[in-house]
Structure formats: C-alpha cells, structure tokens
C-alpha positions as CSV (number, residue, x, y, z in Angstrom):
1,X,80.5,104.2,135.5
2,X,83.0,106.1,137.8
3,X,86.7,106.7,137.4
4,X,88.8,107.6,140.5
5,X,92.5,108.4,140.5
6,X,94.7,108.6,143.5
7,X,94.9,112.0,145.1
8,X,98.0,114.1,144.4
9,X,100.4,114.6,147.3
10,X,101.2,118.1,146.1
11,X,100.7,120.7,148.8
12,X,97.8,123.1,148.3
13,X,96.7,126.2,150.1
14,X,93.3,124.6,150.7
15,X,92.3,121.0,150.9
16,X,91.1,119.8,147.5
17,X,87.7,118.3,146.9
18,X,88.1,114.5,146.7
19,X,88.8,113.4,143.1
20,X,85.6,111.3,142.9
21,X,83.4,114.2,144.1
22,X,85.2,116.5,141.7
23,X,84.3,114.2,138.8
24,X,80.7,114.0,139.9
25,X,80.5,117.8,140.0
26,X,82.0,117.9,136.5
27,X,79.6,115.4,135.1
28,X,76.6,117.2,136.6
29,X,77.8,120.5,135.1
30,X,78.3,119.2,131.6
31,X,74.9,117.4,131.5
32,X,73.2,120.6,132.4
33,X,75.1,123.1,130.3
34,X,75.4,121.5,126.8
35,X,73.2,124.2,125.3
36,X,75.6,126.9,126.6
37,X,78.7,125.1,125.2
38,X,77.1,124.8,121.8
39,X,76.0,128.4,121.8
40,X,79.4,129.7,122.9
41,X,81.3,127.2,120.6
42,X,83.5,126.2,123.5
43,X,83.5,124.8,127.0
44,X,83.1,127.5,129.7
45,X,86.1,128.4,131.8
46,X,84.6,127.3,135.1
47,X,83.9,123.8,133.6
48,X,87.5,123.6,132.5
49,X,88.4,124.4,136.1
50,X,86.3,121.4,137.1
51,X,88.2,119.3,134.6
52,X,91.4,120.3,136.3
53,X,90.0,119.5,139.7
54,X,88.9,116.1,138.5
55,X,92.4,115.3,137.3
56,X,91.9,115.4,133.6
57,X,95.0,117.5,132.8
58,X,97.4,115.9,135.3
59,X,96.4,112.3,134.5
60,X,99.1,111.7,131.9
61,X,101.7,114.1,133.3
62,X,104.9,112.5,134.7
63,X,105.1,111.9,138.4
64,X,108.3,113.8,138.5
65,X,106.3,117.0,137.7
66,X,103.5,116.2,140.1
67,X,101.2,114.3,137.7
68,X,99.4,111.1,138.1
69,X,101.2,109.2,135.2
70,X,98.2,106.8,135.1
71,X,97.8,103.9,132.8
72,X,96.4,104.7,129.3
73,X,93.2,102.6,129.9
74,X,92.4,104.6,133.1
75,X,92.6,107.9,131.2
76,X,90.5,106.5,128.3
77,X,87.8,105.3,130.8
78,X,87.7,108.8,132.3
79,X,87.2,110.4,128.8
80,X,84.5,107.8,128.0
81,X,82.7,108.7,131.2
82,X,82.7,112.4,130.4
83,X,81.6,111.7,126.9
84,X,78.6,109.9,128.1
85,X,77.5,113.1,129.8
86,X,78.4,115.4,126.9
87,X,80.3,114.8,123.6
88,X,81.9,118.2,123.4
89,X,83.1,118.0,127.0
90,X,84.6,114.6,126.4
91,X,86.4,115.7,123.2
92,X,87.9,118.7,125.0
93,X,88.9,116.6,128.0
94,X,90.5,114.1,125.7
95,X,93.2,116.6,124.9
96,X,94.5,116.1,128.4
97,X,96.4,113.5,126.4
98,X,98.4,116.3,124.7
99,X,100.9,116.4,127.5
100,X,102.2,113.1,126.0
101,X,103.2,115.2,123.0
102,X,105.1,117.6,125.2
103,X,107.2,114.7,126.6
104,X,109.3,115.0,123.4
105,X,110.6,118.4,124.6
106,X,113.9,118.7,126.4
107,X,113.8,118.2,130.2
108,X,114.8,121.8,130.9
109,X,111.8,123.0,128.9
110,X,109.5,120.6,130.7
111,X,110.8,121.8,134.1
112,X,109.7,125.3,133.1
113,X,106.3,124.2,131.8
114,X,105.4,122.4,135.0
115,X,107.2,124.8,137.4
116,X,103.8,125.9,138.9
117,X,102.2,122.4,138.9
118,X,100.9,119.7,136.5
119,X,97.6,121.1,135.5
120,X,98.8,122.6,132.2
121,X,96.5,122.7,129.2
122,X,98.1,122.2,125.8
123,X,96.2,122.5,122.6
124,X,96.8,123.6,119.0
125,X,96.7,122.9,115.3
126,X,99.1,120.9,113.3
127,X,97.9,121.3,109.7
128,X,98.8,122.8,107.4
129,X,102.4,122.9,108.6
130,X,103.9,126.4,107.9
131,X,107.5,127.1,106.9
132,X,109.5,128.9,109.5
133,X,112.3,131.4,109.2
134,X,115.5,130.8,111.3
135,X,116.4,133.6,113.6
136,X,118.8,134.2,116.5
137,X,117.7,131.9,119.3
138,X,115.2,129.8,117.3
139,X,112.7,130.1,114.5
140,X,110.1,132.8,113.6
141,X,106.6,131.4,113.2
142,X,103.8,132.9,111.2
143,X,100.6,131.4,109.7
144,X,97.1,130.1,110.3
145,X,96.1,126.6,111.5
146,X,92.7,125.0,111.8
147,X,91.2,122.4,114.2
148,X,92.5,123.8,117.4
149,X,90.2,121.9,119.7
150,X,90.1,123.3,123.2
151,X,92.4,126.2,122.3
152,X,90.4,129.0,124.1
153,X,91.3,127.5,127.5
154,X,94.8,126.4,126.7
155,X,97.9,127.6,128.6
156,X,100.2,126.6,125.7
157,X,99.5,126.4,122.0
158,X,101.3,124.2,119.5
159,X,101.3,124.7,115.8
160,X,102.7,122.6,112.9
161,X,105.9,124.0,111.3
162,X,108.5,123.1,108.8
163,X,112.1,123.6,109.7
164,X,115.0,123.0,107.3
165,X,116.6,120.1,109.2
166,X,117.6,117.9,106.3
167,X,114.6,115.6,106.6
168,X,115.6,114.4,110.1
169,X,111.9,114.2,111.3
170,X,111.3,111.0,109.2
171,X,108.2,112.5,107.6
172,X,106.6,113.3,111.0
173,X,105.4,116.9,111.6
174,X,107.3,119.3,114.0
175,X,105.4,121.4,116.5
176,X,106.4,124.8,117.8
177,X,105.1,125.6,121.3
178,X,104.2,129.1,122.6
179,X,102.2,130.7,125.3
180,X,98.5,131.4,124.7
181,X,99.0,135.2,124.8
182,X,101.3,135.0,121.8
183,X,98.6,133.7,119.4
184,X,95.2,134.9,118.2
185,X,92.1,132.7,118.0
186,X,89.6,133.2,115.2
187,X,86.2,131.9,116.4
188,X,84.9,130.1,113.4
189,X,83.7,126.7,114.6
190,X,80.4,126.4,112.7
191,X,79.7,122.7,112.5
192,X,76.9,120.1,112.8
193,X,78.2,118.2,115.8
194,X,80.6,118.6,118.7
195,X,79.7,122.3,118.6
196,X,81.2,123.1,122.0
197,X,84.8,121.9,121.4
198,X,86.2,125.4,120.5
199,X,88.1,123.9,117.5
200,X,88.8,127.3,116.1
201,X,91.5,128.6,113.8
202,X,94.8,129.8,115.3
203,X,96.8,132.7,113.9
204,X,100.4,133.4,114.7
205,X,102.3,136.5,113.5
206,X,106.1,136.5,113.7
207,X,106.5,134.8,117.0
208,X,110.1,133.7,117.8
209,X,110.0,130.2,119.3
210,X,113.3,128.9,120.8
211,X,114.4,125.6,119.3
212,X,114.1,124.0,122.8
213,X,110.3,124.7,122.6
214,X,109.9,122.6,119.4
215,X,109.4,118.9,119.1
216,X,108.7,116.2,116.5
217,X,105.1,115.0,117.1
218,X,105.4,111.2,117.7
219,X,109.1,111.5,118.1
220,X,111.2,109.9,120.9
221,X,110.2,111.3,124.3
222,X,112.8,112.6,126.7
223,X,110.9,110.8,129.5
224,X,111.6,107.1,129.8
225,X,108.8,105.3,131.7
226,X,106.2,102.9,130.4
227,X,103.6,105.6,129.8
228,X,105.9,107.6,127.7
229,X,107.0,104.6,125.7
230,X,103.4,103.9,124.7
231,X,102.8,104.7,121.0
232,X,102.0,108.4,120.9
233,X,100.1,108.6,117.7
234,X,98.1,105.5,118.5
235,X,97.1,107.0,121.9
236,X,96.1,110.2,120.0
237,X,93.6,108.2,118.0
238,X,92.4,106.3,121.0
239,X,91.5,109.4,123.1
240,X,89.2,110.5,120.2
241,X,87.7,107.1,119.4
242,X,86.6,106.6,123.0
243,X,84.4,109.7,122.8
244,X,82.3,107.7,120.2
245,X,82.1,104.8,122.6
246,X,80.8,107.1,125.3
247,X,78.3,108.7,123.0
248,X,77.1,105.3,121.7
249,X,76.6,104.1,125.3
250,X,74.6,107.2,126.2
251,X,72.5,107.0,123.1
252,X,71.6,103.3,123.8
253,X,70.7,104.3,127.4
254,X,68.5,107.1,126.0
255,X,66.6,104.9,123.6
256,X,66.1,102.1,126.2
257,X,64.6,104.6,128.6
258,X,62.4,106.1,125.8
259,X,61.2,102.7,124.6
260,X,59.0,102.0,127.6
261,X,57.5,105.5,127.6
262,X,54.4,107.0,126.2
263,X,52.3,105.4,123.5
264,X,52.6,106.5,119.9
265,X,50.2,109.2,118.7
266,X,49.1,106.8,116.0
267,X,48.0,104.2,118.5
268,X,50.9,101.8,117.8
269,X,52.5,99.9,120.6
270,X,55.2,101.5,122.7
271,X,58.6,101.1,121.3
272,X,59.6,98.4,123.7
273,X,56.8,96.1,122.4
274,X,57.9,96.4,118.8
275,X,59.8,93.4,117.4
276,X,62.1,95.5,115.2
277,X,63.1,97.7,118.1
278,X,63.9,94.7,120.3
279,X,66.1,93.2,117.5
280,X,67.9,96.4,116.6
281,X,68.6,97.3,120.2
282,X,70.1,93.9,120.9
283,X,72.3,94.1,117.8
284,X,73.5,97.5,118.8
285,X,74.2,96.5,122.4
286,X,76.3,93.5,121.1
287,X,78.2,95.6,118.6
288,X,79.1,98.4,121.1
289,X,80.2,96.0,123.8
290,X,82.3,94.0,121.3
291,X,84.0,97.1,120.0
292,X,84.7,98.4,123.5
293,X,86.1,95.0,124.6
294,X,88.5,95.0,121.5
295,X,89.5,98.6,122.2
296,X,90.4,98.1,125.9
297,X,91.9,94.6,125.3
298,X,94.3,96.1,122.8
299,X,95.2,99.0,125.1
300,X,95.8,96.8,128.2
301,X,97.9,94.2,126.3
302,X,100.1,96.9,124.8
303,X,100.7,98.6,128.2
304,X,101.3,95.2,129.8
305,X,104.2,94.7,127.3
306,X,105.7,98.0,128.4
307,X,105.4,97.2,132.1
308,X,107.3,93.9,131.4
309,X,110.1,95.9,129.8
310,X,109.2,94.8,126.2
311,X,108.4,97.2,123.4
312,X,105.0,97.5,121.8
313,X,105.6,95.7,118.5
314,X,104.2,96.5,115.1
315,X,101.2,94.2,115.3
316,X,100.2,95.5,118.7
317,X,100.5,99.1,117.4
318,X,98.4,98.2,114.5
319,X,95.7,96.7,116.7
320,X,95.6,99.9,118.7
321,X,94.9,101.9,115.5
322,X,92.5,99.3,114.2
323,X,90.5,99.0,117.4
324,X,90.3,102.8,117.5
325,X,88.9,103.1,114.0
326,X,86.4,100.3,114.8
327,X,85.3,101.9,118.1
328,X,84.7,105.3,116.4
329,X,82.7,103.7,113.6
330,X,80.6,101.4,115.9
331,X,80.0,104.2,118.3
332,X,78.6,106.4,115.5
333,X,76.6,103.5,114.0
334,X,75.0,102.7,117.4
335,X,74.1,106.4,118.0
336,X,72.5,106.4,114.5
337,X,70.5,103.2,115.4
338,X,69.2,104.9,118.6
339,X,68.3,108.0,116.5
340,X,66.5,105.9,113.9
341,X,64.6,103.9,116.5
342,X,63.4,107.1,118.3
343,X,61.1,108.1,115.4
344,X,59.8,111.6,115.5
345,X,60.7,112.0,119.2
346,X,64.4,112.2,118.5
347,X,64.3,114.6,115.5
348,X,64.2,117.8,117.6
349,X,67.4,119.7,117.8
350,X,67.8,119.7,121.6
351,X,66.7,116.1,122.2
352,X,69.6,114.1,123.8
353,X,69.4,111.3,121.2
354,X,69.7,113.8,118.3
355,X,72.5,115.6,120.0
356,X,74.5,112.4,120.7
357,X,73.9,111.2,117.1
358,X,75.2,114.5,115.6
359,X,78.3,114.4,117.9
360,X,79.1,110.8,117.3
361,X,79.0,111.2,113.5
362,X,81.9,113.7,113.8
363,X,84.3,111.3,115.5
364,X,85.1,108.9,112.6
365,X,85.6,111.9,110.3
366,X,88.8,112.7,112.1
367,X,91.9,111.9,110.1
368,X,93.2,109.5,112.8
369,X,90.0,107.5,112.5
370,X,88.9,108.0,108.9
371,X,88.3,105.4,106.1
372,X,91.9,105.5,105.1
373,X,93.1,104.1,108.4
374,X,91.3,100.8,107.6
375,X,93.4,100.3,104.5
376,X,96.6,101.1,106.4
377,X,95.7,98.6,109.1
378,X,95.0,96.0,106.5
379,X,98.3,96.6,104.8
380,X,100.1,96.0,108.2
381,X,98.1,92.8,108.8
382,X,99.2,91.6,105.4
383,X,102.9,92.4,106.0
384,X,103.0,95.3,103.6
385,X,104.4,98.7,104.1
386,X,102.3,101.5,105.6
387,X,102.2,105.3,105.4
388,X,104.6,107.4,107.6
389,X,103.2,107.8,111.1
390,X,101.0,104.6,110.9
391,X,100.6,102.7,113.1
C-alpha cells in the first residue's frame, strides 16, 4: 500500500525528494531499525526528519500556513502504512494529527508557530491537568505529566492545565503550549509494547505561558474549513486505532508467509496444510477487512458531510468513535491470532510476529479506545446521554 500527497509549492533551497520516494525511504528505515527504537525508547532524529520529508507533519496543517490540509482518510491511510512497517513509528507519526488541536489557538499565535514553515511537531501530555497560577501576561505552569508520546522530537509541548475560568470549558481540558526548551523530559517509558514511542513524562517548572498560547482541547477551532470542522476528539481516537489496523495487517502477512515455510520439528505438516490454521487465518482476514471497511466508511461519510456544508451529526460522530474502538480491538485480536498460530516460532522477542502482537495489544488500552468507549457508544445509539467529550 502506498500513500502519495501532492508536493508542496513552498520554495526550498534545494529540490525536495518526491513525496512517494520520501515515504519509501521512511518505510525502509523503520523496518530496519525497530531494535534501535526499542532500545532508545524513542524514534531517532534522522527518522523523524524522514517523516517530515514524507509529509507526516504538514499533512493536516492548513494550506494558509503551507500545509497539505488533506482529507482525514488520506492521513489515516498514511499512518496505517507506516504502522505496517513498525508500530512505534506509526504511533509517533500519528501525532502529526496534533496540529488539529493547535487550530483552536488564535490566528496570531498560529502565524507565529508556522512562520518558518508547516513541518512543526507538537506533542505533550494532558493528564493529570495541573492548576495554574495567574500572572501578568498569562498563567504560570508547573507540574508533571505522563504519556508524552513523541515528545523528545517535538518543537512544541502542550500540557493539561486548569484555569479558573468559571467553567467555560464545558468539562473539556485546557492545554498550555510552550517551546520544547522550556520543559524537561524524564525518560521512563518502560513498557511491553510500542517501546519506541518516547511516551515519557514531561516536567514543567514555573513557565509563564501567555493566554494566547492556551486552548481548549476539542474546542471550536479558529480555522473554518472542512478539515477543521471534523470532530477533533474523534480524529484523535482514529489516528491511534489505525495503528492497530496496520499491525494486524502486517501480522497476517507474516503468518501467511510463515505458514508455507519449513516443516515442524515434530514432523507435523507445514502450517499451511493444517485445517485449524486455514480456518483461523480466514476468520482473521474477514474480521480485519470488515473492521477496516467500517472504519474508513465512517470517516469518509463524515468528511463528505462537511464538504457538502453540513455538520457531522451526533450519530456520525458516534460511529467514528465506535469504528475506532472496533478497529483497535480487531487489530489486536488479529495480531494475537497470528501469534498463536505461529507456535514456538513466534515466541522469540525479536520475531516480527511477537513484536507486532505486543505493539497491537497496547492500542486498545488507550483511554480513547478502551472498554468504556463501547458503553458510551451504546448509550448514544440508544438515545441516552454520554460523558463529556464523547463522541
């Protein structure tokens, strides 16, 4: 699968590598260097540079700032492609989506952020939101936040804060944005899967953030084009869920290639000749393709509504969230099936099937995709109220 975006017309000192060639170079690099990412707990800087060259960080930036402003489904397919090559790289690339969050900032702030071009990396941690202290010119921010995926390579860092604003956020968290040099990163990402995502803790000590550099996550954007009217929190769930779809696809490809290989040391038939392998592989293929179809159908229908000038209604937003939770679960289930079918071959730490299985299991653990989202989606389907921020 290949994803190609239109080349930017922005002037450069040297001709850029064609976008398709840049993506191919990125995919080759992440396939070869997954051990390095896991050992370092983050994606290496030169690979992040390849992501920039492939258009990951400008894909969802507004055209007025030199970005591609592509359709959500195009960005999701790009992340799915990268995730097939390596889960950690796909997860970090997915935060190219975070520029959508920034669209809730004032236009003057956005002008400053993109003054040098659209390839700006924004990362951070939202929880637990920390109380701020009002000071001249803004708020003073201090605290520690977890789950800062991709923060080592970020240009800007956002953290969840509480501001005494009389409850005007409607229960949604507020984010304070600052430059990377203003924060400290505690490298503590010791996990079983997605080891290379650099999801470390972020520490801030008495940094004054101007009010114009804070925004409500999921709040009304200051940019008014179809992309920026797309439901922000739903897209935040989608960019993570699609990582599981990519991992599930790669795991099925791995087990299919393995199944026709060497004979068992016990003398049993090769995997491809075993009835239970044939059955389970067929079921997994059907499940993954079905989940993927539901996922992209919901995405494209919602965006088509926006292109027509209509809002994305409650039921459409709910299907975006439901299809995301389903994609994450099915992707993980399919990767587990591939692992189980691989027998002793797949149990080794560095085997691709074992690695994809471990990575895929992390995806539905995320709060945006966890078990509670199923209940919330069911409540909306039944016409009942739902928690703040859902769907």
